[in-house]
N, C-alpha and C positions, 0 to 999 in steps of 0.2 A: 854711406856715400856723401861727400860734400858737393855742394855747388860752388863753383869758383866764379864769383861775379866780377864785373867791371866796377871797381869801387875805389874810393879815395879816402884816406884818413889824414886830416890836417891836425897836427899837434905842435903848437908853438911855431917854430920856424921850419919844422920838418914836414914833409909830405910823403906819405906811403901810398903807393899806387898798386892796385891788384888788377891783373889782366886775366881774361878768361882762359888763356893758355897756361895759367899758373904762375907766371912771373910776378914777383913782388919787388918793386923798386922803392928805395928810400932816397929821396932827393935825386932822382934820375939815375941811381946806380943800383944794379941788381943786387939784392941782399939774400933773397930766398926764392924757392919755387915750391908750390904746393900742388898736389894733384887730387882728383876726386876720391881717391882711396885714403886720403888723410896723411899721405907721406909728404914730408917737408925735407928739402935738400938745400945745401948751400950752393953758391955759383959754380963750385968745382964738382957738383953732383955727388957730394958726400952727404950721407944721411944726417939730419938734424933731429928729427922727431917723427913719431908715428902716432896718430890719433886712433886709439882703439874704439871699437863700437860702443863700449861702455863709458866712454869719455876720458879714460885714462890716457895721459900723454906720456909716451915712452921715448927715451933717447937711445943713442947707441949703447950697447952693453946692457940693455933692458933697464937703464936708469930711469926712475920715475921722475918726470918733469912737472907733474901736477895733474889736474883734472880740468877739462874744458867742456862746458855745456853750450847750449845755444846762447844764453845771456851772460853766464858767469864763468870765471876761471879761478882756480885755487892753485897755490904752489904746492910742491911736493910736501907730503906729511902735514899739510894744514887742512883743517876741516872747513874753514870759512873762505869765502871768495876774497881775493885781493884786488880783483878787477871785474868790472861788468861793462858790457856794451848794451846800453839801453835800447828799447825799440825805436827811440828817436835818433839813434846813431851816436848819442853822447857816450864817451868812454869815461867811466868813473873809477877812480882808484881809491881803495879803502886803506886808511892808515891803521896803525896798531891800536889806537884808541877809538876806532870807529869813525874818525873824521873822513870826510869825502873831499876829493879833489878832482876836478875835471881835467881830462887828458885829451882834449880836442873832440872832434866829431868825425864819424864815418858817414859817407854818402854812398849809397848804392848797395848797402848790405841787406835791405829789407825786402828783397825779392822773394825769399823763401826762408824757412827755418834753417835749412842746411847752408844757405849762403850766409845767413847771420852767424852761424856757428863758425864758418870759415873766418869771418872777420874777428870773432872772439878769439879764435886760435892764433891768428896773426898778431892781434893785440897782446895776447899773453906772451908770445915769443919775442916781440920787439919792444914792448913798453919800457922795460928797464933800461935798455940801451938808449931809447929816445929820451927818457928822463935824465939819464946821465949826461947825454949830449947837451940837453937844454941847460942843465946846471953848470956844465963846463963853460958854455957860452956866456953865462951871467958873470963869470969871473975874468973873461978875456977883455983887455982894454979895447974900447972901440966897438965892442959887440954887445948884444943884449937888445932889449926892446925900447930903450930910452933914446933920447936925442943923440945922434951920432952913432947909433947902434946898428943892429942888423938891418940890412936893406934887402927886401925881397929880390930874388934872382941872383944873390951872391953865391949860392951853391955851397953853403957851409958844409965841411966834411962831416960825415956821420961816423965813420970808423974811428 
């Protein structure tokens, strides 16, 4: 059983918000829903993933999507974690050569181990999309983090 906390993950110009009713918003648009049973759905209520009690994350058609623990997540068929949500809330991504990169910070995940695991699950499911969105913004004229770039509140599209 997962706890679904009221939590927020700020990564670059994106904000992921989790509500106790399971709604997961990215930049104010619903992206997913998670329930206490570890089931994750898209906004059309189509299944995305199921977190098994042993930590395996399974998608539709029993496709293995990786493993998710309290602090670490690994991709399918990989033995090592690609992502961790530290007890401080910092999200760390591990590169192929062991280099570490920070992917923002969660606030509100440290209420219990099962709440922290929910945040690790959400990070595992959304991190690659958020990374891709951040990289795409770096190449758009007038966007990015430099002068004349992204302004908070602009509501940059996520999809």
